[in-house]
Biopython code that builds the backbone (N, CA, C, O; Angstrom):
import numpy as np
from Bio.PDB.StructureBuilder import StructureBuilder

atoms = [
    (1, "MET", "N", (13.201, 25.496, -28.214)),
    (1, "MET", "CA", (12.396, 24.710, -27.208)),
    (1, "MET", "C", (11.113, 25.609, -26.963)),
    (1, "MET", "O", (11.204, 26.821, -26.767)),
    (2, "THR", "N", (9.878, 24.902, -26.990)),
    (2, "THR", "CA", (8.899, 25.940, -26.628)),
    (2, "THR", "C", (8.560, 26.077, -25.330)),
    (2, "THR", "O", (9.171, 25.379, -24.521)),
    (3, "VAL", "N", (7.717, 26.825, -24.939)),
    (3, "VAL", "CA", (7.504, 27.511, -23.515)),
    (3, "VAL", "C", (6.896, 26.232, -22.703)),
    (3, "VAL", "O", (7.164, 26.178, -21.503)),
    (4, "SER", "N", (6.192, 25.325, -23.206)),
    (4, "SER", "CA", (5.514, 24.249, -22.652)),
    (4, "SER", "C", (6.742, 23.237, -21.981)),
    (4, "SER", "O", (6.822, 22.776, -20.842)),
    (5, "ASN", "N", (7.401, 23.128, -22.829)),
    (5, "ASN", "CA", (8.534, 22.042, -22.843)),
    (5, "ASN", "C", (9.570, 22.701, -21.606)),
    (5, "ASN", "O", (10.114, 21.911, -20.834)),
    (6, "ILE", "N", (9.784, 24.047, -21.480)),
    (6, "ILE", "CA", (10.580, 24.565, -20.337)),
    (6, "ILE", "C", (9.752, 24.696, -19.032)),
    (6, "ILE", "O", (10.309, 24.741, -17.935)),
    (7, "VAL", "N", (8.631, 24.746, -19.158)),
    (7, "VAL", "CA", (7.864, 24.601, -18.065)),
    (7, "VAL", "C", (7.786, 22.941, -17.573)),
    (7, "VAL", "O", (7.793, 22.733, -16.360)),
    (8, "LEU", "N", (7.734, 22.132, -18.222)),
    (8, "LEU", "CA", (7.682, 20.446, -17.950)),
    (8, "LEU", "C", (9.101, 20.203, -17.557)),
    (8, "LEU", "O", (9.362, 19.323, -16.737)),
    (9, "ALA", "N", (10.156, 21.038, -18.174)),
    (9, "ALA", "CA", (11.554, 20.366, -17.569)),
    (9, "ALA", "C", (11.719, 20.990, -16.143)),
    (9, "ALA", "O", (12.225, 20.394, -15.192)),
    (10, "GLN", "N", (11.204, 22.323, -16.116)),
    (10, "GLN", "CA", (11.057, 22.815, -14.795)),
    (10, "GLN", "C", (10.555, 22.385, -13.456)),
    (10, "GLN", "O", (11.084, 22.614, -12.368)),
    (11, "ALA", "N", (9.308, 21.641, -13.733)),
    (11, "ALA", "CA", (8.388, 20.779, -13.195)),
    (11, "ALA", "C", (9.007, 19.621, -12.801)),
    (11, "ALA", "O", (8.962, 19.172, -11.656)),
    (12, "ALA", "N", (9.544, 19.162, -13.665)),
    (12, "ALA", "CA", (10.481, 17.773, -13.554)),
    (12, "ALA", "C", (11.551, 18.131, -12.431)),
    (12, "ALA", "O", (11.561, 17.539, -11.352)),
    (13, "GLU", "N", (12.361, 19.042, -12.726)),
    (13, "GLU", "CA", (13.324, 19.265, -11.596)),
    (13, "GLU", "C", (12.884, 19.678, -10.169)),
    (13, "GLU", "O", (13.417, 19.348, -9.109)),
    (14, "ALA", "N", (11.876, 20.414, -10.348)),
    (14, "ALA", "CA", (11.285, 20.842, -8.904)),
    (14, "ALA", "C", (10.696, 19.311, -8.212)),
    (14, "ALA", "O", (10.686, 19.146, -6.992)),
    (15, "ALA", "N", (10.307, 18.444, -9.005)),
    (15, "ALA", "CA", (9.828, 17.260, -8.508)),
    (15, "ALA", "C", (10.822, 16.500, -7.792)),
    (15, "ALA", "O", (10.525, 16.008, -6.703)),
    (16, "GLY", "N", (12.121, 16.332, -8.353)),
    (16, "GLY", "CA", (13.233, 15.506, -7.671)),
    (16, "GLY", "C", (13.689, 16.427, -6.390)),
    (16, "GLY", "O", (14.600, 16.011, -5.675)),
    (17, "SER", "N", (13.127, 17.530, -6.138)),
    (17, "SER", "CA", (13.457, 18.156, -4.811)),
    (17, "SER", "C", (12.700, 18.359, -3.797)),
    (17, "SER", "O", (12.993, 19.200, -2.947)),
    (18, "ILE", "N", (11.383, 17.464, -3.719)),
    (18, "ILE", "CA", (10.508, 17.277, -2.921)),
    (18, "ILE", "C", (10.908, 16.777, -1.848)),
    (18, "ILE", "O", (11.750, 15.894, -2.013)),
    (19, "ASN", "N", (10.516, 17.090, -0.361)),
    (19, "ASN", "CA", (10.895, 16.503, 0.983)),
    (19, "ASN", "C", (9.901, 15.098, 0.664)),
    (19, "ASN", "O", (8.829, 15.228, 0.071)),
    (20, "PRO", "N", (10.273, 14.100, 1.013)),
    (20, "PRO", "CA", (9.326, 12.624, 1.087)),
    (20, "PRO", "C", (8.383, 13.313, 1.964)),
    (20, "PRO", "O", (7.416, 13.851, 1.424)),
    (21, "GLY", "N", (8.519, 13.385, 3.299)),
    (21, "GLY", "CA", (7.399, 13.937, 4.142)),
    (21, "GLY", "C", (6.388, 14.893, 3.483)),
    (21, "GLY", "O", (5.201, 14.607, 3.639)),
    (22, "LEU", "N", (6.673, 15.895, 2.830)),
    (22, "LEU", "CA", (5.911, 16.736, 2.112)),
    (22, "LEU", "C", (5.104, 15.983, 0.751)),
    (22, "LEU", "O", (4.084, 16.432, 0.228)),
    (23, "ALA", "N", (5.823, 14.747, 0.335)),
    (23, "ALA", "CA", (5.357, 13.913, -0.651)),
    (23, "ALA", "C", (4.063, 13.142, 0.085)),
    (23, "ALA", "O", (2.956, 12.989, -0.432)),
    (24, "ALA", "N", (4.363, 12.814, 1.060)),
    (24, "ALA", "CA", (3.361, 12.186, 1.814)),
    (24, "ALA", "C", (1.972, 13.018, 2.057)),
    (24, "ALA", "O", (0.841, 12.591, 1.823)),
    (25, "ILE", "N", (2.268, 14.122, 2.505)),
    (25, "ILE", "CA", (1.275, 14.851, 2.910)),
    (25, "ILE", "C", (0.449, 15.032, 1.479)),
    (25, "ILE", "O", (-0.689, 14.566, 1.440)),
    (26, "GLY", "N", (0.911, 15.605, 0.461)),
    (26, "GLY", "CA", (0.562, 15.767, -0.802)),
    (26, "GLY", "C", (-0.402, 14.316, -1.000)),
    (26, "GLY", "O", (-1.622, 14.452, -1.099)),
    (27, "TYR", "N", (0.053, 13.298, -1.038)),
    (27, "TYR", "CA", (-0.486, 12.005, -1.596)),
    (27, "TYR", "C", (-1.907, 11.970, -0.249)),
    (27, "TYR", "O", (-3.075, 11.957, -0.637)),
    (28, "GLY", "N", (-1.701, 11.964, 0.689)),
    (28, "GLY", "CA", (-2.868, 12.140, 1.655)),
    (28, "GLY", "C", (-3.819, 13.226, 1.459)),
    (28, "GLY", "O", (-5.005, 13.037, 1.728)),
    (29, "LEU", "N", (-3.338, 14.536, 0.941)),
    (29, "LEU", "CA", (-4.558, 15.362, 0.445)),
    (29, "LEU", "C", (-5.253, 14.832, -0.915)),
    (29, "LEU", "O", (-6.465, 14.854, -1.131)),
    (30, "GLY", "N", (-4.534, 14.487, -1.542)),
    (30, "GLY", "CA", (-4.875, 13.869, -3.036)),
    (30, "GLY", "C", (-5.885, 12.738, -2.795)),
    (30, "GLY", "O", (-6.963, 12.761, -3.389)),
    (31, "ALA", "N", (-5.561, 11.715, -1.911)),
    (31, "ALA", "CA", (-6.419, 10.719, -1.682)),
    (31, "ALA", "C", (-8.033, 10.988, -0.978)),
    (31, "ALA", "O", (-8.888, 10.103, -0.932)),
    (32, "ILE", "N", (-8.169, 11.985, -0.607)),
    (32, "ILE", "CA", (-9.522, 12.650, -0.229)),
    (32, "ILE", "C", (-10.370, 12.857, -1.613)),
    (32, "ILE", "O", (-11.550, 12.512, -1.662)),
    (33, "GLY", "N", (-9.869, 13.295, -2.452)),
    (33, "GLY", "CA", (-10.783, 13.204, -3.662)),
    (33, "GLY", "C", (-11.630, 12.345, -3.877)),
    (33, "GLY", "O", (-12.856, 12.293, -3.775)),
    (34, "PRO", "N", (-10.447, 11.327, -4.346)),
    (34, "PRO", "CA", (-11.170, 9.885, -4.929)),
    (34, "PRO", "C", (-12.100, 9.411, -3.764)),
    (34, "PRO", "O", (-13.233, 8.994, -4.005)),
    (35, "GLY", "N", (-11.516, 9.497, -2.295)),
    (35, "GLY", "CA", (-12.361, 9.013, -1.562)),
    (35, "GLY", "C", (-13.968, 9.415, -1.265)),
    (35, "GLY", "O", (-14.876, 8.673, -0.889)),
    (36, "ILE", "N", (-13.995, 10.853, -1.568)),
    (36, "ILE", "CA", (-15.279, 11.488, -1.686)),
    (36, "ILE", "C", (-15.876, 11.091, -2.704)),
    (36, "ILE", "O", (-16.991, 10.586, -2.571)),
    (37, "GLY", "N", (-15.323, 11.212, -3.893)),
    (37, "GLY", "CA", (-16.025, 10.595, -5.483)),
    (37, "GLY", "C", (-16.574, 9.124, -5.193)),
    (37, "GLY", "O", (-17.681, 8.733, -5.564)),
    (38, "VAL", "N", (-15.657, 8.372, -4.485)),
    (38, "VAL", "CA", (-16.568, 7.189, -4.350)),
    (38, "VAL", "C", (-17.591, 7.076, -3.606)),
    (38, "VAL", "O", (-18.586, 6.531, -4.084)),
    (39, "GLY", "N", (-17.607, 7.485, -2.462)),
    (39, "GLY", "CA", (-19.137, 7.840, -1.691)),
    (39, "GLY", "C", (-20.028, 8.381, -2.372)),
    (39, "GLY", "O", (-21.204, 8.092, -2.151)),
    (40, "LEU", "N", (-19.689, 9.265, -3.333)),
    (40, "LEU", "CA", (-20.757, 10.280, -3.647)),
    (40, "LEU", "C", (-21.293, 9.231, -4.759)),
    (40, "LEU", "O", (-22.522, 9.173, -4.779)),
    (41, "ILE", "N", (-20.569, 8.306, -5.781)),
    (41, "ILE", "CA", (-20.845, 7.552, -6.691)),
    (41, "ILE", "C", (-21.776, 6.259, -6.321)),
    (41, "ILE", "O", (-22.647, 5.789, -7.052)),
    (42, "TRP", "N", (-21.362, 5.743, -4.895)),
    (42, "TRP", "CA", (-22.307, 4.995, -4.617)),
    (42, "TRP", "C", (-23.632, 5.486, -3.874)),
    (42, "TRP", "O", (-24.662, 4.824, -3.996)),
    (43, "ALA", "N", (-23.604, 6.583, -3.149)),
    (43, "ALA", "CA", (-24.511, 7.222, -2.650)),
    (43, "ALA", "C", (-25.859, 7.510, -3.822)),
    (43, "ALA", "O", (-27.053, 7.431, -3.536)),
    (44, "ALA", "N", (-25.399, 7.786, -4.910)),
    (44, "ALA", "CA", (-26.235, 7.870, -5.945)),
    (44, "ALA", "C", (-26.752, 6.776, -6.274)),
    (44, "ALA", "O", (-27.951, 6.822, -6.545)),
    (45, "VAL", "N", (-26.040, 5.419, -6.368)),
    (45, "VAL", "CA", (-26.644, 4.210, -6.733)),
    (45, "VAL", "C", (-27.670, 3.903, -5.836)),
    (45, "VAL", "O", (-28.725, 3.390, -6.209)),
    (46, "ILE", "N", (-27.387, 4.229, -4.508)),
    (46, "ILE", "CA", (-28.257, 3.469, -3.849)),
    (46, "ILE", "C", (-29.656, 4.495, -3.797)),
    (46, "ILE", "O", (-30.767, 3.970, -3.872)),
    (47, "ASN", "N", (-29.535, 5.783, -3.683)),
    (47, "ASN", "CA", (-30.463, 6.694, -3.907)),
    (47, "ASN", "C", (-31.297, 6.386, -5.288)),
    (47, "ASN", "O", (-32.526, 6.432, -5.231)),
    (48, "GLY", "N", (-30.654, 6.077, -6.515)),
    (48, "GLY", "CA", (-31.493, 5.896, -7.566)),
    (48, "GLY", "C", (-32.105, 4.571, -7.523)),
    (48, "GLY", "O", (-33.249, 4.496, -7.971)),
    (49, "THR", "N", (-31.517, 3.430, -7.032)),
    (49, "THR", "CA", (-32.082, 2.286, -6.640)),
    (49, "THR", "C", (-33.297, 2.174, -5.762)),
    (49, "THR", "O", (-34.171, 1.347, -6.024)),
    (50, "ALA", "N", (-33.379, 2.971, -4.739)),
    (50, "ALA", "CA", (-34.341, 3.394, -3.871)),
    (50, "ALA", "C", (-35.664, 4.056, -4.664)),
    (50, "ALA", "O", (-36.802, 4.006, -4.198)),
    (51, "ARG", "N", (-35.367, 4.595, -5.760)),
    (51, "ARG", "CA", (-36.320, 5.714, -6.570)),
    (51, "ARG", "C", (-36.896, 4.587, -7.546)),
    (51, "ARG", "O", (-38.101, 4.339, -7.599)),
    (52, "GLN", "N", (-35.931, 3.921, -8.320)),
    (52, "GLN", "CA", (-36.463, 3.193, -9.368)),
    (52, "GLN", "C", (-35.787, 1.877, -9.270)),
    (52, "GLN", "O", (-34.730, 1.751, -9.888)),
    (53, "PRO", "N", (-36.351, 0.650, -8.422)),
    (53, "PRO", "CA", (-35.638, -0.579, -8.707)),
    (53, "PRO", "C", (-35.359, -1.170, -9.887)),
    (53, "PRO", "O", (-34.292, -1.772, -10.010)),
    (54, "GLU", "N", (-36.198, -1.100, -10.855)),
    (54, "GLU", "CA", (-36.037, -1.779, -12.048)),
    (54, "GLU", "C", (-34.372, -1.232, -12.888)),
    (54, "GLU", "O", (-33.765, -1.850, -13.762)),
    (55, "ALA", "N", (-34.057, -0.127, -12.353)),
    (55, "ALA", "CA", (-32.991, 0.436, -13.036)),
    (55, "ALA", "C", (-31.630, 0.133, -12.402)),
    (55, "ALA", "O", (-30.642, 0.778, -12.751)),
    (56, "GLN", "N", (-31.549, -0.902, -11.413)),
    (56, "GLN", "CA", (-30.496, -1.339, -10.785)),
    (56, "GLN", "C", (-29.459, -1.867, -11.473)),
    (56, "GLN", "O", (-28.311, -1.586, -11.131)),
    (57, "GLY", "N", (-29.665, -2.559, -12.351)),
    (57, "GLY", "CA", (-28.618, -3.314, -13.137)),
    (57, "GLY", "C", (-27.451, -2.005, -13.961)),
    (57, "GLY", "O", (-26.234, -1.822, -13.964)),
    (58, "GLN", "N", (-28.500, -1.409, -14.507)),
    (58, "GLN", "CA", (-27.662, -0.264, -15.337)),
    (58, "GLN", "C", (-27.268, 1.136, -14.517)),
    (58, "GLN", "O", (-26.643, 2.057, -15.042)),
    (59, "LEU", "N", (-27.672, 1.135, -13.341)),
    (59, "LEU", "CA", (-26.804, 2.117, -12.399)),
    (59, "LEU", "C", (-25.719, 1.487, -11.778)),
    (59, "LEU", "O", (-24.743, 2.168, -11.463)),
    (60, "GLN", "N", (-25.752, 0.260, -11.554)),
    (60, "GLN", "CA", (-24.448, -0.345, -10.885)),
    (60, "GLN", "C", (-23.422, -0.377, -12.178)),
    (60, "GLN", "O", (-22.299, 0.077, -11.959)),
    (61, "GLY", "N", (-23.647, -0.774, -13.246)),
    (61, "GLY", "CA", (-22.836, -0.706, -14.485)),
    (61, "GLY", "C", (-22.152, 0.749, -14.610)),
    (61, "GLY", "O", (-20.923, 0.765, -14.673)),
    (62, "ILE", "N", (-22.653, 1.624, -14.639)),
    (62, "ILE", "CA", (-22.246, 3.017, -14.606)),
    (62, "ILE", "C", (-21.522, 3.352, -13.531)),
    (62, "ILE", "O", (-20.514, 4.039, -13.696)),
    (63, "ALA", "N", (-21.896, 2.938, -12.277)),
    (63, "ALA", "CA", (-21.140, 2.976, -11.069)),
    (63, "ALA", "C", (-19.993, 2.293, -11.188)),
    (63, "ALA", "O", (-18.885, 2.828, -11.172)),
    (64, "TRP", "N", (-20.189, 1.142, -11.307)),
    (64, "TRP", "CA", (-18.511, 0.493, -11.740)),
    (64, "TRP", "C", (-17.281, 1.274, -12.594)),
    (64, "TRP", "O", (-16.102, 1.475, -12.304)),
    (65, "ILE", "N", (-17.953, 1.565, -13.579)),
    (65, "ILE", "CA", (-17.077, 2.470, -14.608)),
    (65, "ILE", "C", (-16.550, 3.478, -13.907)),
    (65, "ILE", "O", (-15.335, 3.651, -13.814)),
    (66, "SER", "N", (-17.513, 4.291, -13.310)),
    (66, "SER", "CA", (-17.221, 5.753, -12.541)),
    (66, "SER", "C", (-16.090, 5.375, -11.349)),
    (66, "SER", "O", (-15.103, 6.080, -11.139)),
    (67, "PHE", "N", (-16.385, 4.212, -10.644)),
    (67, "PHE", "CA", (-15.634, 3.960, -9.820)),
    (67, "PHE", "C", (-14.005, 3.632, -10.249)),
    (67, "PHE", "O", (-12.979, 4.107, -9.762)),
    (68, "VAL", "N", (-14.148, 2.792, -11.178)),
    (68, "VAL", "CA", (-12.800, 2.858, -11.517)),
    (68, "VAL", "C", (-11.945, 4.064, -12.119)),
    (68, "VAL", "O", (-10.738, 4.187, -11.911)),
    (69, "LEU", "N", (-12.533, 4.735, -12.711)),
    (69, "LEU", "CA", (-11.881, 6.153, -13.135)),
    (69, "LEU", "C", (-11.453, 6.705, -11.947)),
    (69, "LEU", "O", (-10.251, 6.855, -11.727)),
    (70, "VAL", "N", (-12.441, 7.074, -11.032)),
    (70, "VAL", "CA", (-11.938, 7.754, -9.581)),
    (70, "VAL", "C", (-10.510, 6.940, -9.375)),
    (70, "VAL", "O", (-9.369, 7.387, -9.499)),
    (71, "GLU", "N", (-10.914, 5.675, -9.041)),
    (71, "GLU", "CA", (-9.648, 5.093, -8.316)),
    (71, "GLU", "C", (-8.482, 5.032, -8.930)),
    (71, "GLU", "O", (-7.460, 4.725, -8.316)),
    (72, "VAL", "N", (-8.496, 5.390, -10.537)),
    (72, "VAL", "CA", (-7.361, 5.505, -11.441)),
    (72, "VAL", "C", (-6.529, 6.866, -10.940)),
    (72, "VAL", "O", (-5.319, 7.049, -11.074)),
    (73, "LEU", "N", (-7.459, 7.734, -10.352)),
    (73, "LEU", "CA", (-6.821, 9.206, -9.835)),
    (73, "LEU", "C", (-6.009, 9.031, -8.572)),
    (73, "LEU", "O", (-5.042, 9.698, -8.205)),
    (74, "ALA", "N", (-6.745, 7.727, -7.821)),
    (74, "ALA", "CA", (-5.801, 7.647, -6.503)),
    (74, "ALA", "C", (-4.364, 6.985, -6.959)),
    (74, "ALA", "O", (-3.217, 7.317, -6.660)),
    (75, "LEU", "N", (-4.759, 6.137, -7.626)),
    (75, "LEU", "CA", (-3.410, 5.199, -8.227)),
    (75, "LEU", "C", (-2.390, 6.147, -8.726)),
    (75, "LEU", "O", (-1.250, 6.080, -8.265)),
    (76, "ILE", "N", (-2.691, 7.007, -9.609)),
    (76, "ILE", "CA", (-2.070, 8.024, -10.161)),
    (76, "ILE", "C", (-1.145, 8.765, -9.285)),
    (76, "ILE", "O", (0.045, 8.986, -9.510)),
    (77, "GLY", "N", (-1.988, 9.198, -8.029)),
    (77, "GLY", "CA", (-1.298, 9.853, -6.998)),
    (77, "GLY", "C", (-0.416, 9.141, -6.237)),
    (77, "GLY", "O", (0.570, 9.694, -5.748)),
    (78, "LEU", "N", (-0.668, 7.894, -6.064)),
    (78, "LEU", "CA", (0.358, 7.110, -5.426)),
    (78, "LEU", "C", (1.431, 6.865, -5.979)),
    (78, "LEU", "O", (2.407, 6.741, -5.239)),
    (79, "VAL", "N", (1.592, 6.732, -7.256)),
    (79, "VAL", "CA", (2.784, 6.738, -8.536)),
    (79, "VAL", "C", (3.505, 7.986, -8.341)),
    (79, "VAL", "O", (4.736, 8.026, -8.318)),
    (80, "VAL", "N", (2.752, 9.012, -8.198)),
    (80, "VAL", "CA", (3.624, 10.484, -8.065)),
    (80, "VAL", "C", (4.223, 10.530, -7.098)),
    (80, "VAL", "O", (5.289, 11.145, -7.080)),
    (81, "TYR", "N", (3.651, 9.786, -5.790)),
    (81, "TYR", "CA", (4.303, 9.941, -4.542)),
    (81, "TYR", "C", (5.734, 9.047, -4.702)),
    (81, "TYR", "O", (6.867, 9.511, -4.575)),
    (82, "PHE", "N", (5.441, 7.870, -4.964)),
    (82, "PHE", "CA", (6.744, 7.081, -4.873)),
    (82, "PHE", "C", (7.643, 7.641, -5.858)),
    (82, "PHE", "O", (8.831, 7.351, -5.711)),
    (83, "ILE", "N", (7.306, 8.425, -6.886)),
    (83, "ILE", "CA", (8.506, 8.997, -7.577)),
    (83, "ILE", "C", (9.232, 10.031, -7.174)),
    (83, "ILE", "O", (10.428, 10.216, -7.397)),
    (84, "ALA", "N", (8.057, 11.107, -6.218)),
    (84, "ALA", "CA", (8.662, 12.050, -5.366)),
    (84, "ALA", "C", (9.642, 11.561, -4.223)),
    (84, "ALA", "O", (10.706, 12.146, -4.025)),
    (85, "SER", "N", (9.283, 10.579, -3.556)),
    (85, "SER", "CA", (9.977, 10.373, -2.670)),
    (85, "SER", "C", (10.998, 9.168, -2.829)),
    (85, "SER", "O", (11.592, 8.829, -1.805)),
    (86, "ALA", "N", (11.267, 8.474, -4.029)),
    (86, "ALA", "CA", (12.574, 7.920, -4.641)),
    (86, "ALA", "C", (13.415, 8.822, -5.105)),
    (86, "ALA", "O", (14.555, 8.370, -5.000)),
    (87, "ALA", "N", (13.410, 9.820, -5.541)),
    (87, "ALA", "CA", (14.147, 11.184, -6.019)),
    (87, "ALA", "C", (14.987, 11.582, -5.227)),
    (87, "ALA", "O", (15.963, 12.160, -5.707)),
    (88, "GLN", "N", (14.896, 11.405, -3.703)),
    (88, "GLN", "CA", (15.635, 11.759, -2.978)),
    (88, "GLN", "C", (16.797, 10.714, -2.799)),
    (88, "GLN", "O", (17.721, 10.946, -2.019)),
]
sb = StructureBuilder()
sb.init_structure("model")
sb.init_model(0)
sb.init_chain("A")
sb.init_seg("    ")
for serial, (resi, resn, name, xyz) in enumerate(atoms, 1):
    if name == "N":
        sb.init_residue(resn, " ", resi, " ")
    sb.init_atom(name, np.array(xyz, "f"), 0.0, 1.0, " ", f" {name:<3s}", serial, name[0])
structure = sb.get_structure()
């Protein structure tokens, strides 16, 4: 067994012993990042559209793709929360 597999096995065992309240706090802190990211994405779109209105369509397309990628991080955090809280 390689070192990385041992570390992953230890992390999986430790995830089963997390207090559900601690998991909720962890998810709350993990949701701050995507929230800030979404705000920055749309602020950049508004700023770019104000500077160059003809680029609005291209900026919005890029923003929606970035928005989806950022929200996936929040959903992964939610799944990890449910796994950690269901392990009790």
